[in-house]
C-alpha positions in Angstrom: 193.3 103.1 281.6 190.8 100.1 279.9 188.5 100.4 277.2 185.9 100.5 279.4 187.1 103.2 281.6 187.7 105.1 278.1 184.0 104.8 277.6 183.4 106.1 280.9 185.6 108.8 280.2 183.8 109.4 276.8 180.8 109.6 278.2 181.2 112.0 280.7 183.2 114.4 278.1 180.6 114.6 276.3 178.2 115.3 279.4 175.6 112.3 279.1 174.6 110.1 282.0 174.4 106.2 281.2 170.8 106.7 280.0 171.8 109.7 277.6 174.5 107.8 276.1 173.1 104.2 275.8 170.2 105.3 273.9 172.2 107.3 271.3 174.6 103.8 270.7 171.3 101.5 270.6 171.5 99.7 273.9 170.2 99.7 277.4 171.5 101.5 280.5 171.8 98.2 282.6 174.2 96.5 279.4 176.1 100.0 279.6 176.6 100.1 283.0 177.9 96.6 282.8 180.0 97.1 280.2 181.5 100.2 281.9 181.6 98.5 285.5 183.6 95.7 282.9 181.4 93.0 283.7 180.4 92.2 279.9 182.9 92.8 277.0 181.6 95.1 274.3 180.4 93.7 271.0 181.6 94.7 267.3 178.2 96.4 267.0 178.6 98.2 270.0 181.9 99.5 269.1 181.1 101.0 266.1 177.8 102.5 267.5 179.9 104.8 269.6 182.8 105.4 266.9 179.5 106.7 264.5 177.4 108.3 266.8 180.5 110.5 268.5 182.8 110.7 265.5 185.4 108.7 268.4 189.1 107.7 267.0 188.5 104.0 267.1 192.2 103.4 267.4 191.7 105.4 271.0 188.9 103.4 271.8 190.3 100.3 271.5 193.9 100.7 272.4 194.1 104.6 274.0 196.6 105.2 271.3 196.0 109.0 269.9 193.1 111.9 270.3 189.9 111.2 271.2 187.9 112.5 268.6 188.4 111.3 264.7 190.1 113.7 262.4 188.2 114.6 259.3 191.0 112.8 257.4 190.6 109.4 259.6 187.0 110.0 259.7 187.1 109.8 255.5 188.5 106.0 255.6 184.8 105.7 257.1 185.5 101.7 257.2 187.6 102.6 260.1 190.7 101.5 261.3 189.3 98.9 264.0 192.6 96.9 265.2 192.6 93.3 264.4 192.5 90.5 266.9 195.6 88.0 266.1 196.5 84.4 266.7 200.2 84.5 267.7 202.1 80.8 268.1 204.2 80.2 271.2 207.2 82.4 269.9 204.7 85.5 270.0 204.6 85.0 266.1 201.4 86.0 264.1 200.0 82.8 262.7 197.8 83.1 259.5 193.9 82.8 260.3 191.5 80.7 258.3 188.3 81.6 257.9 186.7 79.2 256.0 183.1 79.4 254.6 181.0 78.3 258.2 183.5 80.7 260.0 182.6 83.3 257.2 178.9 83.5 258.4 179.8 85.2 261.8 183.4 86.6 261.1 182.1 90.2 261.0 180.5 90.0 264.2 182.7 88.5 266.1 186.1 89.4 264.6 186.6 92.2 267.2 186.0 88.6 270.1 189.8 86.8 271.0 187.6 83.9 272.0 185.6 83.3 268.5 189.7 84.2 266.5 191.3 81.8 268.9 189.0 78.9 268.1 189.7 79.5 264.0 192.2 77.0 262.3 195.4 78.7 261.7 198.9 77.8 260.3 202.3 79.8 259.5 203.6 79.9 255.8 207.3 80.7 255.0 208.2 84.1 253.6 204.7 85.3 255.4 205.7 87.8 258.0 205.8 91.3 259.2 202.2 91.7 257.9 198.9 90.2 259.3 197.5 87.8 257.2 194.5 86.2 256.8 193.2 82.9 254.8 189.1 83.2 253.2 187.9 80.1 251.7 186.6 80.9 248.4 182.6 80.2 247.7 181.0 80.2 244.3 182.8 80.6 240.8 182.5 84.5 240.2 186.4 84.5 240.3 187.3 81.3 237.3 189.2 80.3 235.9 191.8 81.7 238.3 190.4 81.1 241.6 188.2 78.0 242.1 185.2 77.4 244.7 187.2 76.1 247.7 190.2 77.4 247.1 191.8 79.4 250.2 193.3 83.4 249.4 195.5 84.2 251.8 195.6 88.1 252.1 197.6 90.7 253.8 195.7 93.5 255.5 195.4 96.6 254.0 194.8 99.4 256.7 193.9 102.1 254.1 191.8 102.1 251.2 194.3 105.0 249.6 196.7 101.6 249.6 194.6 99.9 247.0 196.5 99.2 243.6 193.5 99.0 240.8 192.6 96.0 239.3 194.4 94.0 241.9 192.5 90.9 243.5 191.4 91.8 247.5 189.1 89.9 249.8 186.6 92.8 250.6 184.4 92.1 254.0 181.6 94.5 253.6 179.6 95.9 256.5 176.4 93.5 255.9 178.7 90.7 256.3 179.3 89.4 253.1 183.4 88.2 252.2 184.0 88.2 248.5 187.2 87.9 246.2 187.1 90.6 243.2 189.2 92.9 241.3 189.0 96.4 243.0 189.5 99.8 241.2 189.1 102.8 242.6 186.4 105.3 240.7 186.9 108.5 242.8 184.3 110.1 245.7 184.8 107.1 247.7 183.8 104.9 245.1 185.6 101.4 244.8 184.7 98.9 241.5 184.2 95.3 242.6 184.9 93.4 239.6 185.3 89.0 239.0 187.3 87.5 236.5 184.2 85.4 235.9 182.8 87.5 232.6 179.2 85.6 233.7 179.0 88.7 236.6 178.5 92.1 236.1 180.7 94.6 238.0 179.2 96.8 240.9 180.0 99.2 243.0 180.7 100.1 246.6 180.9 103.0 248.6 183.9 103.3 251.1 181.6 103.5 254.3 180.2 100.0 253.2 183.7 98.3 253.7 184.5 97.1 257.1 187.9 95.2 256.2 189.9 94.7 253.1 193.0 91.9 252.3 194.9 92.2 249.7 195.5 88.4 247.7 199.2 87.4 248.5 198.7 83.7 248.0 196.3 80.9 246.4 196.1 77.3 248.4 194.1 74.6 246.2 193.2 71.5 246.2 192.5 71.7 242.0 195.4 70.8 239.2 194.5 71.9 236.1 196.5 69.9 233.0 198.1 72.6 230.7 195.8 73.1 227.7 198.9 72.2 225.5 198.5 68.7 227.0 194.6 68.5 226.8 194.8 69.3 222.9 197.5 66.3 222.2 195.4 63.9 224.4 192.4 64.3 222.4 194.9 64.3 218.9 196.2 60.9 220.3 192.4 59.7 221.2 191.4 60.6 217.7 194.5 59.2 216.1 193.7 55.8 217.9 189.9 55.5 217.0 191.4 56.5 213.2 193.8 53.3 213.7 191.3 50.9 214.8 188.9 51.9 212.2 191.8 51.2 209.7 192.5 47.6 210.9 
């Protein structure tokens, strides 16, 4: 059974005609008819609307796995366990997809579009197997001094917010489309604190329902190499000695 067929079955299960169902999820009857007829694919916004409006199990809707409706426990994860679209190489091994600052602008809206994902740069790293990984380009200085603007953070996909390790660095994708690297701490009651390493930036809280995806930072790719602090002090001392030697001549 295809995704379009599952949508049609859901609509009939609910006892709604196309106009009623379409109105509930914010699209036109024509758009729904084309979707059910497999003339158009489903957008992320429509997928999310169906899951939210009718309490549908997102895994069932996407892949036909499990029950049609979400259990209370599954619904409480609220960001949704929407299956990832991934890239694979010729050996059917999953690539690490790179989301640079240009792609980040439309990432959330198009992250379920295979064509969008297939056009993003991808690569492989030794030892990165057995999970879904994604690399995100960091913008801004909120995670200085450890993470520089322009660095790439390779993160592993976190399927449940219950897996968060307090104080660890994560890439957090929120439903408003923002992508940030922060240290995440569960505060309870489905509230999470996002904290920067740069003390200039104040921590802030987000609700679980506002989180679309979360990726645990596993590696950092950087072009910037800092000299050890000890070497900097030694270089400064050497310079002062050279200047003193010149004055004494």
